[in-house]
N, C-alpha and C positions, 0 to 999 in steps of 0.2 A: 304365303299363298294357301288358301283353303281349296283343297282338290275335291271336287264333287262328282259323284256317279249318279246319273238320272236313270231310274228304273220305271218304266210305264209301257203298257202294251199298246198305247196309242202314239204313233209318230207325231201327230199334230200337237199333242200335249207336251211331248218332249221338246219339240221346237219352240213352243211358247215359253216353257220354263227356262230353257236355255237362253232365249232372248232376254228374259228378265234378269237372269244371273250375270249376263255379260255387262250389265250396267255397273256392277260392282268391281272395283279395281283389285280387290283382295280375294276374289272368288274365280276359279277356273273349272269349267266342266271338262273333265279328263276322259270321260267315257259314257256311253249310253247302253241301256239293255232294255229289251222288249219283254222279258219274262224273268222269273226268279232263277231259272237255270243259267241263263246268260249272265245275270247279275253275279252269281257265285264265281264265275270265271273272271269277270271284269274286276271284282274286288281284288283278286290275286294278281291280275295282269297290270291294272292301272294304278293300284295302291291309292285309292281315294282316302280322304280324311272323313268325309261325310257322304252318306247315301240317302238320296231322296227316293223313297220307296212307295210305289202305288200299292195299296192294300189288296185290291181285288183284281187278280190277273189269272189267266188260264195256266194250267200246269202247277208249278210250285207257287202258291200265293204269297202275298207280301209278308204275312205273319210267319210262315214257315221259312221264307227266304231270309227274313230278319234273324230268326233263331239260328240258322246255319251260318250266316255271315258272322255273327257275334261268337259263334263257336270257333270259327277260323281265326277271328281277330277281335278279342273282347274289347280292345280300345277303339274300335270303329264306332262312329256315331251315325245312327239311323233315324231319319225323320220320316214318319209315315204320312202319306198323302191320301186323302179320300174325298169323295164328293159329298159325304155325309158329315153332319156336325152333331148328331145325336144317336150314335150307334154304340154297341158294346165293345168296339175294337180297342179304344184306349186302354182298358184294363188288360186285355189279352196281350197288347203290344208292350205294355209295361212289364208284364210277367216275362216276356221273352227278351227284354232288355233294351227296347227302343228308347231313344233319348228325347224324341219329340213327336208331336202330332199336329198336322195342319189340314185344313180343308182346302181343296183345290180352288175355292172361290176366295181365298184370303188375298189381301192387297199384296202387290209386288214387294213393297218395302218390308212387309212382315215376314215374307219368305226369306229375304236376305238376312233380316234380323234373326230369324230362327236358326239359320245356318251358322251365323257368327256366335250365337248363344250356345248351341250344343258343342261347337268346336272349342269353346272355352271350358267345356266340362259341365255346363249347367243344363237342366232339362228345359224344354220349351213346349207350351201348349197353345194352340190357336186362341187369340183374344175372342173370336166369335164364339167358341165353345165355352170360354170362361164366363162370357156375358150371359149365356143361357144356363149357367150353373151346372153343366154337364160334368165339367172336370175343373174345379177350382184349385185342386192340389193334385199333382201327378200321382201321388200315392193313394189317393182316395177316389172311388168311382161309385156311381149309382148302381143299384142292384137290378139286373135283368136276368131272365132265365137263360139267356145265351151265355152267360158267364160260366155255366156249368159244363159247357162244351170244351173239349181239348182243342188245340190248334188244328189238328187234322180233321176233327169233326167239324169245326167251323168252316174249313176249306171245303169239305165235301158238301156241307149244307149250302154254301153259296152256289156251288155248281148245280145242286138240285133246284135252287130257286131260279137258276137260269134256264131250267127246263131240260137239263141233260139227264139221259138215262144212265143206269148202272154201267152199261158197256162203254158209253162215251166217257164217263167219269173214270172208269178203270183204265182206259187207254190214255187219258190225259195225265193221270197221276201215277201210272205204272203200278197199279194195284190189281189184284184178281177181282172179277165181278163178285165173287163171294164175299171177299173182304169189304168191298164197297156196300154190299147189301147189309153186312153186319154193322157198318158205320151208320147206315141209314136207320136201322132199327134202334141203335143207341141214341141217335139224335131224336127220333120220335119219343123214346122213353124219357129222356132227360128233359125234353121241352113239353111233355104231356100232350103231344098230338098223335093223331092216328094215321094221317096220310099227308100227301104233299099239299092238298088244298088247305088243310088246317095249319100246316107249316107256313104256307104263303100268307095266310091271314095274320099269323103271329108276326111274321117278318114285317108286314105293313104296319102293325100296331106299334112296333118299336122302332120304325124308321129304317130298317135294314133294306127294304124295298121302298122306292118312291112311287109317285102316282104313275110313272111311266114304266113301272115294272122293272126298274134298274137297281142293282145293288151297288 
């Protein structure tokens, strides 16, 4: 039996995914978490084989949570879930050790197939992404300026794009406002932008933000 941990900050999404996985006789959802902090606890308490990880969550985001989970248990298999199919996250998730990458719009059968695939020790990338030539090989990725960002810088950037101010970000990530300000300036420098407006335009250009302003 493949034991799965669901991590997503939207209860409705978790309920939908759980319903999909219940169709498979060899897969069991053993725990759920609404954020990265809870996911770290559930990994140790529920001992899942596979983690389905939402990429963009408040607090510890999916990238950082994946890094920490694999530090706790390098044998754990993490599949990242995102609403996007053309963002820079696959390369970043590959760097921290994720085993697979799916969009939330993938067919139900593909999600089940991905879980079985990574459980066997093989990487899995959404067929939708492969068709668009975003990632035809898990070890190769297209170049974007966002690949210059560290995992923490990427996390801070996503919160900036949500419209959060330094104090809000510092509270959510347990960082000092001064540290958040430093991260913000590094992000500007690495991406070649001068302010949040230019950062937002760049995010739209590379698909990190969609037409509804959501990342």
